[in-house]
A tleap script that builds the chain and sets N, CA, C and O, in Angstrom:
source leaprc.protein.ff14SB
mol = sequence {
  NMET PRO SER PRO ARG ILE LEU ILE ALA ASP
  ASP GLU LYS ASP ILE ARG ASP LEU PHE MET
  ASP SER LEU GLN PRO HIE GLY PHE ASP VAL
  GLN ALA ALA LYS ASP GLY ARG GLN ALA ILE
  ASP ILE ILE GLN ASN GLY HIE ILE ASP ILE
  VAL PHE LEU ASP ILE ARG MET PRO GLY LEU
  ASN GLY VAL ASP ILE LEU ARG GLU ILE LYS
  GLN THR LYS PRO GLU THR HIE VAL VAL MET
  ILE THR GLY HIE CYS ASP ASP ALA GLN VAL
  HIE GLU ALA LEU ASP LEU GLY SER PHE LEU
  CYS LEU ILE LYS PRO PHE LYS VAL HIE ASP
  LEU LEU GLY LEU ILE ASP VAL LEU GLN CSER
}
set mol.1.N position { 20.544 -3.869 6.737 }
set mol.1.CA position { 19.664 -3.079 5.902 }
set mol.1.C position { 18.613 -2.412 6.794 }
set mol.1.O position { 17.995 -3.067 7.633 }
set mol.2.N position { 18.417 -1.093 6.605 }
set mol.2.CA position { 17.412 -0.421 7.438 }
set mol.2.C position { 16.008 -0.922 7.133 }
set mol.2.O position { 15.714 -1.393 6.035 }
set mol.3.N position { 15.169 -0.806 8.125 }
set mol.3.CA position { 13.779 -1.229 7.984 }
set mol.3.C position { 13.067 -0.308 6.994 }
set mol.3.O position { 13.252 0.908 7.033 }
set mol.4.N position { 12.254 -0.886 6.105 }
set mol.4.CA position { 11.571 -0.031 5.126 }
set mol.4.C position { 10.502 0.844 5.775 }
set mol.4.O position { 9.903 0.487 6.790 }
set mol.5.N position { 10.290 1.982 5.165 }
set mol.5.CA position { 9.197 2.854 5.588 }
set mol.5.C position { 7.957 2.455 4.805 }
set mol.5.O position { 7.985 2.354 3.578 }
set mol.6.N position { 6.887 2.234 5.520 }
set mol.6.CA position { 5.680 1.658 4.926 }
set mol.6.C position { 4.509 2.611 5.113 }
set mol.6.O position { 4.351 3.231 6.164 }
set mol.7.N position { 3.695 2.711 4.073 }
set mol.7.CA position { 2.459 3.481 4.142 }
set mol.7.C position { 1.301 2.545 3.843 }
set mol.7.O position { 1.333 1.792 2.870 }
set mol.8.N position { 0.276 2.597 4.688 }
set mol.8.CA position { -0.972 1.895 4.414 }
set mol.8.C position { -2.014 2.964 4.104 }
set mol.8.O position { -2.277 3.844 4.924 }
set mol.9.N position { -2.599 2.878 2.926 }
set mol.9.CA position { -3.649 3.821 2.524 }
set mol.9.C position { -4.938 3.032 2.326 }
set mol.9.O position { -5.076 2.264 1.374 }
set mol.10.N position { -5.864 3.235 3.231 }
set mol.10.CA position { -7.137 2.518 3.190 }
set mol.10.C position { -8.173 3.357 3.924 }
set mol.10.O position { -7.879 3.935 4.971 }
set mol.11.N position { -9.374 3.425 3.382 }
set mol.11.CA position { -10.423 4.205 4.030 }
set mol.11.C position { -11.041 3.475 5.218 }
set mol.11.O position { -11.803 4.070 5.979 }
set mol.12.N position { -10.723 2.192 5.385 }
set mol.12.CA position { -11.238 1.421 6.515 }
set mol.12.C position { -10.261 1.509 7.692 }
set mol.12.O position { -9.123 1.048 7.607 }
set mol.13.N position { -10.725 2.105 8.783 }
set mol.13.CA position { -9.876 2.260 9.963 }
set mol.13.C position { -9.375 0.915 10.483 }
set mol.13.O position { -8.229 0.817 10.924 }
set mol.14.N position { -10.205 -0.111 10.439 }
set mol.14.CA position { -9.792 -1.431 10.934 }
set mol.14.C position { -8.591 -1.973 10.152 }
set mol.14.O position { -7.709 -2.603 10.734 }
set mol.15.N position { -8.553 -1.736 8.863 }
set mol.15.CA position { -7.423 -2.202 8.049 }
set mol.15.C position { -6.167 -1.401 8.392 }
set mol.15.O position { -5.087 -1.970 8.550 }
set mol.16.N position { -6.311 -0.084 8.507 }
set mol.16.CA position { -5.160 0.739 8.892 }
set mol.16.C position { -4.616 0.301 10.248 }
set mol.16.O position { -3.405 0.178 10.429 }
set mol.17.N position { -5.520 0.067 11.196 }
set mol.17.CA position { -5.101 -0.374 12.526 }
set mol.17.C position { -4.428 -1.742 12.478 }
set mol.17.O position { -3.446 -1.972 13.184 }
set mol.18.N position { -4.943 -2.645 11.659 }
set mol.18.CA position { -4.334 -3.969 11.521 }
set mol.18.C position { -2.875 -3.846 11.068 }
set mol.18.O position { -1.991 -4.491 11.632 }
set mol.19.N position { -2.631 -3.025 10.061 }
set mol.19.CA position { -1.259 -2.832 9.584 }
set mol.19.C position { -0.384 -2.232 10.673 }
set mol.19.O position { 0.714 -2.723 10.935 }
set mol.20.N position { -0.864 -1.185 11.298 }
set mol.20.CA position { -0.078 -0.519 12.339 }
set mol.20.C position { 0.239 -1.482 13.480 }
set mol.20.O position { 1.390 -1.599 13.899 }
set mol.21.N position { -0.783 -2.167 13.977 }
set mol.21.CA position { -0.613 -3.071 15.118 }
set mol.21.C position { 0.230 -4.294 14.775 }
set mol.21.O position { 0.898 -4.853 15.644 }
set mol.22.N position { 0.201 -4.709 13.512 }
set mol.22.CA position { 0.931 -5.908 13.099 }
set mol.22.C position { 2.382 -5.622 12.737 }
set mol.22.O position { 3.255 -6.453 12.986 }
set mol.23.N position { 2.649 -4.466 12.157 }
set mol.23.CA position { 3.981 -4.200 11.630 }
set mol.23.C position { 4.878 -3.400 12.569 }
set mol.23.O position { 6.089 -3.618 12.593 }
set mol.24.N position { 4.313 -2.488 13.335 }
set mol.24.CA position { 5.145 -1.690 14.234 }
set mol.24.C position { 5.903 -2.530 15.264 }
set mol.24.O position { 7.066 -2.230 15.532 }
set mol.25.N position { 5.297 -3.573 15.856 }
set mol.25.CA position { 6.063 -4.393 16.807 }
set mol.25.C position { 7.266 -5.103 16.170 }
set mol.25.O position { 8.175 -5.537 16.877 }
set mol.26.N position { 7.270 -5.221 14.846 }
set mol.26.CA position { 8.402 -5.838 14.146 }
set mol.26.C position { 9.447 -4.798 13.747 }
set mol.26.O position { 10.388 -5.105 13.014 }
set mol.27.N position { 9.280 -3.574 14.228 }
set mol.27.CA position { 10.267 -2.534 13.991 }
set mol.27.C position { 10.070 -1.720 12.729 }
set mol.27.O position { 10.929 -0.910 12.382 }
set mol.28.N position { 8.962 -1.915 12.037 }
set mol.28.CA position { 8.721 -1.156 10.815 }
set mol.28.C position { 8.191 0.233 11.136 }
set mol.28.O position { 7.398 0.419 12.059 }
set mol.29.N position { 8.648 1.202 10.352 }
set mol.29.CA position { 8.140 2.566 10.432 }
set mol.29.C position { 6.897 2.623 9.546 }
set mol.29.O position { 7.009 2.627 8.320 }
set mol.30.N position { 5.721 2.667 10.157 }
set mol.30.CA position { 4.457 2.576 9.426 }
set mol.30.C position { 3.658 3.857 9.604 }
set mol.30.O position { 3.467 4.342 10.719 }
set mol.31.N position { 3.199 4.389 8.486 }
set mol.31.CA position { 2.298 5.530 8.505 }
set mol.31.C position { 0.984 5.100 7.863 }
set mol.31.O position { 0.934 4.125 7.113 }
set mol.32.N position { -0.073 5.838 8.165 }
set mol.32.CA position { -1.388 5.487 7.635 }
set mol.32.C position { -2.046 6.712 7.010 }
set mol.32.O position { -1.903 7.836 7.490 }
set mol.33.N position { -2.773 6.457 5.923 }
set mol.33.CA position { -3.560 7.496 5.257 }
set mol.33.C position { -4.979 6.986 5.112 }
set mol.33.O position { -5.206 5.832 4.750 }
set mol.34.N position { -5.942 7.871 5.403 }
set mol.34.CA position { -7.342 7.464 5.339 }
set mol.34.C position { -7.972 7.695 3.986 }
set mol.34.O position { -9.094 7.252 3.742 }
set mol.35.N position { -7.254 8.395 3.084 }
set mol.35.CA position { -7.784 8.626 1.738 }
set mol.35.C position { -6.630 8.883 0.772 }
set mol.35.O position { -5.468 8.978 1.167 }
set mol.36.N position { -6.986 8.990 -0.493 }
set mol.36.CA position { -5.971 9.136 -1.528 }
set mol.36.C position { -5.174 10.417 -1.441 }
set mol.36.O position { -3.959 10.405 -1.642 }
set mol.37.N position { -5.831 11.517 -1.144 }
set mol.37.CA position { -5.137 12.811 -1.054 }
set mol.37.C position { -4.103 12.780 0.056 }
set mol.37.O position { -2.978 13.248 -0.123 }
set mol.38.N position { -4.482 12.229 1.203 }
set mol.38.CA position { -3.544 12.135 2.323 }
set mol.38.C position { -2.371 11.216 1.966 }
set mol.38.O position { -1.233 11.503 2.336 }
set mol.39.N position { -2.632 10.131 1.261 }
set mol.39.CA position { -1.568 9.214 0.845 }
set mol.39.C position { -0.567 9.921 -0.071 }
set mol.39.O position { 0.644 9.793 0.115 }
set mol.40.N position { -1.063 10.655 -1.044 }
set mol.40.CA position { -0.170 11.368 -1.959 }
set mol.40.C position { 0.657 12.400 -1.202 }
set mol.40.O position { 1.851 12.543 -1.466 }
set mol.41.N position { 0.048 13.117 -0.272 }
set mol.41.CA position { 0.791 14.100 0.519 }
set mol.41.C position { 1.924 13.445 1.300 }
set mol.41.O position { 3.036 13.972 1.334 }
set mol.42.N position { 1.657 12.308 1.924 }
set mol.42.CA position { 2.693 11.603 2.692 }
set mol.42.C position { 3.815 11.146 1.772 }
set mol.42.O position { 4.990 11.292 2.110 }
set mol.43.N position { 3.471 10.603 0.628 }
set mol.43.CA position { 4.481 10.101 -0.309 }
set mol.43.C position { 5.323 11.246 -0.869 }
set mol.43.O position { 6.540 11.114 -0.991 }
set mol.44.N position { 4.692 12.357 -1.206 }
set mol.44.CA position { 5.412 13.489 -1.790 }
set mol.44.C position { 6.303 14.208 -0.779 }
set mol.44.O position { 7.322 14.789 -1.152 }
set mol.45.N position { 5.926 14.171 0.485 }
set mol.45.CA position { 6.661 14.929 1.501 }
set mol.45.C position { 7.614 14.092 2.344 }
set mol.45.O position { 8.123 14.572 3.357 }
set mol.46.N position { 7.858 12.871 1.949 }
set mol.46.CA position { 8.763 12.026 2.714 }
set mol.46.C position { 9.239 10.863 1.879 }
set mol.46.O position { 8.934 10.756 0.691 }
set mol.47.N position { 9.988 9.999 2.519 }
set mol.47.CA position { 10.494 8.814 1.831 }
set mol.47.C position { 9.688 7.596 2.284 }
set mol.47.O position { 9.708 7.222 3.457 }
set mol.48.N position { 8.990 6.996 1.348 }
set mol.48.CA position { 8.232 5.773 1.610 }
set mol.48.C position { 8.777 4.697 0.678 }
set mol.48.O position { 8.917 4.921 -0.525 }
set mol.49.N position { 9.081 3.535 1.235 }
set mol.49.CA position { 9.615 2.433 0.433 }
set mol.49.C position { 8.517 1.537 -0.132 }
set mol.49.O position { 8.583 1.106 -1.283 }
set mol.50.N position { 7.505 1.261 0.696 }
set mol.50.CA position { 6.442 0.324 0.317 }
set mol.50.C position { 5.094 0.955 0.645 }
set mol.50.O position { 4.888 1.476 1.741 }
set mol.51.N position { 4.179 0.899 -0.322 }
set mol.51.CA position { 2.820 1.393 -0.106 }
set mol.51.C position { 1.858 0.227 -0.266 }
set mol.51.O position { 1.862 -0.454 -1.292 }
set mol.52.N position { 1.040 0.000 0.743 }
set mol.52.CA position { -0.093 -0.914 0.641 }
set mol.52.C position { -1.298 -0.029 0.386 }
set mol.52.O position { -1.655 0.804 1.219 }
set mol.53.N position { -1.926 -0.211 -0.771 }
set mol.53.CA position { -2.877 0.754 -1.282 }
set mol.53.C position { -4.205 0.092 -1.625 }
set mol.53.O position { -4.268 -0.777 -2.494 }
set mol.54.N position { -5.259 0.507 -0.938 }
set mol.54.CA position { -6.596 -0.006 -1.224 }
set mol.54.C position { -7.041 0.486 -2.603 }
set mol.54.O position { -6.863 1.659 -2.932 }
set mol.55.N position { -7.605 -0.386 -3.389 }
set mol.55.CA position { -8.064 0.000 -4.721 }
set mol.55.C position { -9.300 0.883 -4.643 }
set mol.55.O position { -9.396 1.878 -5.361 }
set mol.56.N position { -10.235 0.534 -3.789 }
set mol.56.CA position { -11.501 1.275 -3.717 }
set mol.56.C position { -11.528 2.187 -2.503 }
set mol.56.O position { -11.685 1.740 -1.367 }
set mol.57.N position { -11.370 3.484 -2.774 }
set mol.57.CA position { -11.488 4.498 -1.731 }
set mol.57.C position { -12.294 5.656 -2.305 }
set mol.57.O position { -12.295 5.872 -3.516 }
set mol.58.N position { -12.972 6.393 -1.448 }
set mol.58.CA position { -13.704 7.562 -1.949 }
set mol.58.C position { -12.732 8.627 -2.461 }
set mol.58.O position { -11.587 8.696 -2.013 }
set mol.59.N position { -13.182 9.435 -3.380 }
set mol.59.CA position { -12.308 10.457 -3.954 }
set mol.59.C position { -11.356 9.805 -4.929 }
set mol.59.O position { -11.786 9.161 -5.886 }
set mol.60.N position { -10.068 9.962 -4.697 }
set mol.60.CA position { -9.065 9.313 -5.537 }
set mol.60.C position { -9.051 7.821 -5.234 }
set mol.60.O position { -8.895 7.427 -4.078 }
set mol.61.N position { -9.210 6.995 -6.247 }
set mol.61.CA position { -9.140 5.560 -6.001 }
set mol.61.C position { -7.681 5.099 -6.062 }
set mol.61.O position { -6.791 5.870 -6.423 }
set mol.62.N position { -7.455 3.859 -5.713 }
set mol.62.CA position { -6.100 3.336 -5.655 }
set mol.62.C position { -5.354 3.377 -6.970 }
set mol.62.O position { -4.144 3.603 -6.981 }
set mol.63.N position { -6.035 3.166 -8.069 }
set mol.63.CA position { -5.377 3.200 -9.379 }
set mol.63.C position { -4.905 4.616 -9.692 }
set mol.63.O position { -3.817 4.795 -10.238 }
set mol.64.N position { -5.710 5.622 -9.355 }
set mol.64.CA position { -5.298 7.014 -9.551 }
set mol.64.C position { -4.041 7.329 -8.738 }
set mol.64.O position { -3.118 7.982 -9.224 }
set mol.65.N position { -4.025 6.860 -7.509 }
set mol.65.CA position { -2.875 7.101 -6.633 }
set mol.65.C position { -1.652 6.359 -7.166 }
set mol.65.O position { -0.549 6.905 -7.165 }
set mol.66.N position { -1.835 5.127 -7.616 }
set mol.66.CA position { -0.737 4.348 -8.193 }
set mol.66.C position { -0.111 5.094 -9.367 }
set mol.66.O position { 1.113 5.158 -9.480 }
set mol.67.N position { -0.936 5.653 -10.235 }
set mol.67.CA position { -0.415 6.428 -11.374 }
set mol.67.C position { 0.482 7.571 -10.888 }
set mol.67.O position { 1.575 7.792 -11.408 }
set mol.68.N position { -0.006 8.278 -9.892 }
set mol.68.CA position { 0.759 9.403 -9.330 }
set mol.68.C position { 2.083 8.926 -8.743 }
set mol.68.O position { 3.122 9.550 -8.963 }
set mol.69.N position { 2.051 7.830 -8.003 }
set mol.69.CA position { 3.275 7.293 -7.402 }
set mol.69.C position { 4.275 6.906 -8.486 }
set mol.69.O position { 5.455 7.244 -8.392 }
set mol.70.N position { 3.819 6.213 -9.495 }
set mol.70.CA position { 4.727 5.735 -10.539 }
set mol.70.C position { 5.303 6.885 -11.367 }
set mol.70.O position { 6.388 6.750 -11.932 }
set mol.71.N position { 4.593 8.011 -11.446 }
set mol.71.CA position { 5.109 9.178 -12.166 }
set mol.71.C position { 6.128 9.961 -11.343 }
set mol.71.O position { 7.111 10.472 -11.881 }
set mol.72.N position { 5.885 10.053 -10.036 }
set mol.72.CA position { 6.728 10.916 -9.216 }
set mol.72.C position { 7.745 10.177 -8.352 }
set mol.72.O position { 8.800 10.728 -8.035 }
set mol.73.N position { 7.448 8.952 -7.970 }
set mol.73.CA position { 8.344 8.157 -7.113 }
set mol.73.C position { 8.374 6.713 -7.617 }
set mol.73.O position { 7.947 5.801 -6.907 }
set mol.74.N position { 8.873 6.501 -8.830 }
set mol.74.CA position { 8.791 5.169 -9.450 }
set mol.74.C position { 9.525 4.065 -8.697 }
set mol.74.O position { 9.242 2.886 -8.908 }
set mol.75.N position { 10.460 4.425 -7.827 }
set mol.75.CA position { 11.204 3.414 -7.065 }
set mol.75.C position { 10.388 2.827 -5.917 }
set mol.75.O position { 10.795 1.835 -5.312 }
set mol.76.N position { 9.247 3.429 -5.615 }
set mol.76.CA position { 8.397 2.972 -4.512 }
set mol.76.C position { 7.656 1.697 -4.910 }
set mol.76.O position { 7.023 1.637 -5.964 }
set mol.77.N position { 7.743 0.691 -4.063 }
set mol.77.CA position { 6.998 -0.546 -4.291 }
set mol.77.C position { 5.545 -0.331 -3.872 }
set mol.77.O position { 5.274 0.224 -2.807 }
set mol.78.N position { 4.622 -0.770 -4.711 }
set mol.78.CA position { 3.206 -0.624 -4.410 }
set mol.78.C position { 2.532 -1.986 -4.458 }
set mol.78.O position { 2.675 -2.734 -5.426 }
set mol.79.N position { 1.800 -2.293 -3.402 }
set mol.79.CA position { 0.995 -3.502 -3.325 }
set mol.79.C position { -0.451 -3.055 -3.166 }
set mol.79.O position { -0.796 -2.381 -2.196 }
set mol.80.N position { -1.286 -3.427 -4.113 }
set mol.80.CA position { -2.697 -3.086 -4.031 }
set mol.80.C position { -3.384 -4.059 -3.077 }
set mol.80.O position { -3.008 -5.229 -2.999 }
set mol.81.N position { -4.382 -3.577 -2.357 }
set mol.81.CA position { -5.190 -4.458 -1.517 }
set mol.81.C position { -6.656 -4.246 -1.877 }
set mol.81.O position { -7.099 -3.126 -2.129 }
set mol.82.N position { -7.387 -5.339 -1.895 }
set mol.82.CA position { -8.785 -5.262 -2.289 }
set mol.82.C position { -9.574 -6.445 -1.748 }
set mol.82.O position { -9.012 -7.487 -1.411 }
set mol.83.N position { -10.846 -6.267 -1.674 }
set mol.83.CA position { -11.754 -7.363 -1.342 }
set mol.83.C position { -12.435 -7.904 -2.579 }
set mol.83.O position { -13.295 -8.780 -2.484 }
set mol.84.N position { -12.058 -7.389 -3.750 }
set mol.84.CA position { -12.733 -7.731 -5.008 }
set mol.84.C position { -11.698 -8.166 -6.046 }
set mol.84.O position { -11.268 -7.351 -6.863 }
set mol.85.N position { -11.298 -9.424 -6.027 }
set mol.85.CA position { -10.195 -9.882 -6.873 }
set mol.85.C position { -10.527 -9.918 -8.360 }
set mol.85.O position { -9.615 -9.980 -9.184 }
set mol.86.N position { -11.800 -9.882 -8.724 }
set mol.86.CA position { -12.149 -9.930 -10.138 }
set mol.86.C position { -12.338 -8.539 -10.737 }
set mol.86.O position { -12.766 -8.406 -11.883 }
set mol.87.N position { -12.029 -7.536 -9.983 }
set mol.87.CA position { -12.215 -6.147 -10.378 }
set mol.87.C position { -11.282 -5.783 -11.541 }
set mol.87.O position { -10.106 -6.146 -11.531 }
set mol.88.N position { -11.800 -5.078 -12.523 }
set mol.88.CA position { -10.984 -4.617 -13.654 }
set mol.88.C position { -9.870 -3.697 -13.175 }
set mol.88.O position { -8.820 -3.611 -13.811 }
set mol.89.N position { -10.092 -3.009 -12.059 }
set mol.89.CA position { -9.058 -2.129 -11.524 }
set mol.89.C position { -7.831 -2.909 -11.064 }
set mol.89.O position { -6.720 -2.379 -11.102 }
set mol.90.N position { -8.004 -4.145 -10.636 }
set mol.90.CA position { -6.864 -4.976 -10.252 }
set mol.90.C position { -5.958 -5.174 -11.458 }
set mol.90.O position { -4.743 -5.003 -11.354 }
set mol.91.N position { -6.527 -5.528 -12.586 }
set mol.91.CA position { -5.740 -5.752 -13.798 }
set mol.91.C position { -5.056 -4.462 -14.244 }
set mol.91.O position { -3.901 -4.479 -14.668 }
set mol.92.N position { -5.769 -3.357 -14.148 }
set mol.92.CA position { -5.189 -2.070 -14.517 }
set mol.92.C position { -4.018 -1.731 -13.598 }
set mol.92.O position { -2.981 -1.259 -14.065 }
set mol.93.N position { -4.173 -1.967 -12.307 }
set mol.93.CA position { -3.107 -1.677 -11.352 }
set mol.93.C position { -1.868 -2.519 -11.629 }
set mol.93.O position { -0.747 -2.015 -11.564 }
set mol.94.N position { -2.060 -3.776 -11.931 }
set mol.94.CA position { -0.916 -4.635 -12.253 }
set mol.94.C position { -0.225 -4.165 -13.532 }
set mol.94.O position { 1.002 -4.179 -13.624 }
set mol.95.N position { -1.011 -3.754 -14.503 }
set mol.95.CA position { -0.436 -3.226 -15.746 }
set mol.95.C position { 0.356 -1.942 -15.511 }
set mol.95.O position { 1.330 -1.673 -16.214 }
set mol.96.N position { -0.059 -1.155 -14.530 }
set mol.96.CA position { 0.610 0.110 -14.230 }
set mol.96.C position { 1.856 -0.050 -13.360 }
set mol.96.O position { 2.587 0.915 -13.136 }
set mol.97.N position { 2.095 -1.255 -12.873 }
set mol.97.CA position { 3.324 -1.487 -12.124 }
set mol.97.C position { 3.172 -1.865 -10.676 }
set mol.97.O position { 4.165 -1.906 -9.950 }
set mol.98.N position { 1.960 -2.145 -10.223 }
set mol.98.CA position { 1.795 -2.657 -8.870 }
set mol.98.C position { 2.507 -4.001 -8.770 }
set mol.98.O position { 2.450 -4.806 -9.700 }
set mol.99.N position { 3.182 -4.247 -7.641 }
set mol.99.CA position { 3.911 -5.506 -7.474 }
set mol.99.C position { 2.966 -6.696 -7.504 }
set mol.99.O position { 3.241 -7.700 -8.162 }
set mol.100.N position { 1.852 -6.581 -6.789 }
set mol.100.CA position { 0.805 -7.595 -6.793 }
set mol.100.C position { -0.414 -7.034 -6.117 }
set mol.100.O position { -0.414 -5.897 -5.646 }
set mol.101.N position { -1.459 -7.839 -6.073 }
set mol.101.CA position { -2.693 -7.437 -5.415 }
set mol.101.C position { -2.969 -8.435 -4.286 }
set mol.101.O position { -3.090 -9.638 -4.519 }
set mol.102.N position { -3.065 -7.926 -3.094 }
set mol.102.CA position { -3.322 -8.729 -1.904 }
set mol.102.C position { -4.821 -8.698 -1.631 }
set mol.102.O position { -5.413 -7.626 -1.507 }
set mol.103.N position { -5.427 -9.866 -1.540 }
set mol.103.CA position { -6.871 -9.978 -1.376 }
set mol.103.C position { -7.228 -10.011 0.112 }
set mol.103.O position { -6.669 -10.796 0.878 }
set mol.104.N position { -8.164 -9.152 0.507 }
set mol.104.CA position { -8.693 -9.146 1.880 }
set mol.104.C position { -9.640 -10.324 2.034 }
set mol.104.O position { -10.364 -10.624 1.085 }
set mol.105.N position { -9.678 -10.991 3.140 }
set mol.105.CA position { -8.802 -10.810 4.287 }
set mol.105.C position { -7.466 -11.515 4.065 }
set mol.105.O position { -7.377 -12.451 3.270 }
set mol.106.N position { -6.452 -11.072 4.755 }
set mol.106.CA position { -5.125 -11.676 4.655 }
set mol.106.C position { -4.569 -11.828 6.058 }
set mol.106.O position { -5.097 -11.270 7.019 }
set mol.107.N position { -3.499 -12.589 6.156 }
set mol.107.CA position { -2.897 -12.876 7.449 }
set mol.107.C position { -1.643 -12.027 7.641 }
set mol.107.O position { -0.999 -11.619 6.673 }
set mol.108.N position { -1.312 -11.772 8.886 }
set mol.108.CA position { -0.145 -10.963 9.210 }
set mol.108.C position { 1.120 -11.576 8.632 }
set mol.108.O position { 1.972 -10.851 8.117 }
set mol.109.N position { 1.262 -12.898 8.705 }
set mol.109.CA position { 2.487 -13.501 8.168 }
set mol.109.C position { 2.588 -13.296 6.656 }
set mol.109.O position { 3.691 -13.296 6.111 }
set mol.110.N position { 1.444 -13.120 5.963 }
set mol.110.CA position { 1.488 -12.789 4.533 }
set mol.110.C position { 2.124 -11.418 4.329 }
set mol.110.O position { 2.918 -11.235 3.406 }
set mol.111.N position { 1.785 -10.465 5.174 }
set mol.111.CA position { 2.365 -9.127 5.083 }
set mol.111.C position { 3.872 -9.169 5.332 }
set mol.111.O position { 4.657 -8.570 4.597 }
set mol.112.N position { 4.250 -9.881 6.372 }
set mol.112.CA position { 5.672 -9.949 6.715 }
set mol.112.C position { 6.471 -10.622 5.613 }
set mol.112.O position { 7.567 -10.172 5.279 }
set mol.113.N position { 5.937 -11.690 5.049 }
set mol.113.CA position { 6.621 -12.373 3.945 }
set mol.113.C position { 6.734 -11.493 2.720 }
set mol.113.O position { 7.764 -11.487 2.045 }
set mol.114.N position { 5.704 -10.764 2.436 }
set mol.114.CA position { 5.700 -9.870 1.288 }
set mol.114.C position { 6.718 -8.745 1.459 }
set mol.114.O position { 7.409 -8.382 0.507 }
set mol.115.N position { 6.813 -8.195 2.660 }
set mol.115.CA position { 7.810 -7.160 2.927 }
set mol.115.C position { 9.212 -7.711 2.749 }
set mol.115.O position { 10.077 -7.036 2.190 }
set mol.116.N position { 9.448 -8.930 3.217 }
set mol.116.CA position { 10.752 -9.574 3.015 }
set mol.116.C position { 11.109 -9.683 1.543 }
set mol.116.O position { 12.240 -9.394 1.149 }
set mol.117.N position { 10.142 -10.101 0.727 }
set mol.117.CA position { 10.373 -10.231 -0.718 }
set mol.117.C position { 10.692 -8.864 -1.331 }
set mol.117.O position { 11.606 -8.750 -2.148 }
set mol.118.N position { 9.957 -7.847 -0.947 }
set mol.118.CA position { 10.167 -6.519 -1.510 }
set mol.118.C position { 11.497 -5.898 -1.096 }
set mol.118.O position { 12.049 -5.066 -1.815 }
set mol.119.N position { 12.004 -6.299 0.051 }
set mol.119.CA position { 13.293 -5.769 0.515 }
set mol.119.C position { 14.480 -6.404 -0.182 }
set mol.119.O position { 15.561 -5.818 -0.235 }
set mol.120.N position { 14.285 -7.592 -0.711 }
set mol.120.CA position { 15.438 -8.306 -1.299 }
set mol.120.C position { 15.709 -7.909 -2.727 }
set mol.120.O position { 16.641 -8.424 -3.345 }
savepdb mol mol.pdb
quit
């Protein structure tokens, strides 16, 4: 099975770098978006299998982006990431079809395990 194409959309450069540095050595094709508009452009103009999507970003928030993904590319797996697990947006994202919500901080092996689950 080919390696999934992954997008990390987060306004925090450290989080984007963590994903890139952690997943690329395992052979994953990883792209990064610093905001919602850039994330939507990447998703619309290419094939992305899994999106790790920050809920709180300036401009378009993660829930807005999730809605767009589910309308235009419903086969794409979306995992929300947040530092605020009690946020009403988490519940809304899960209701809209997010696979789950990953709480910051998280460990690299959590990402790898989650990708394995999404591929199966």
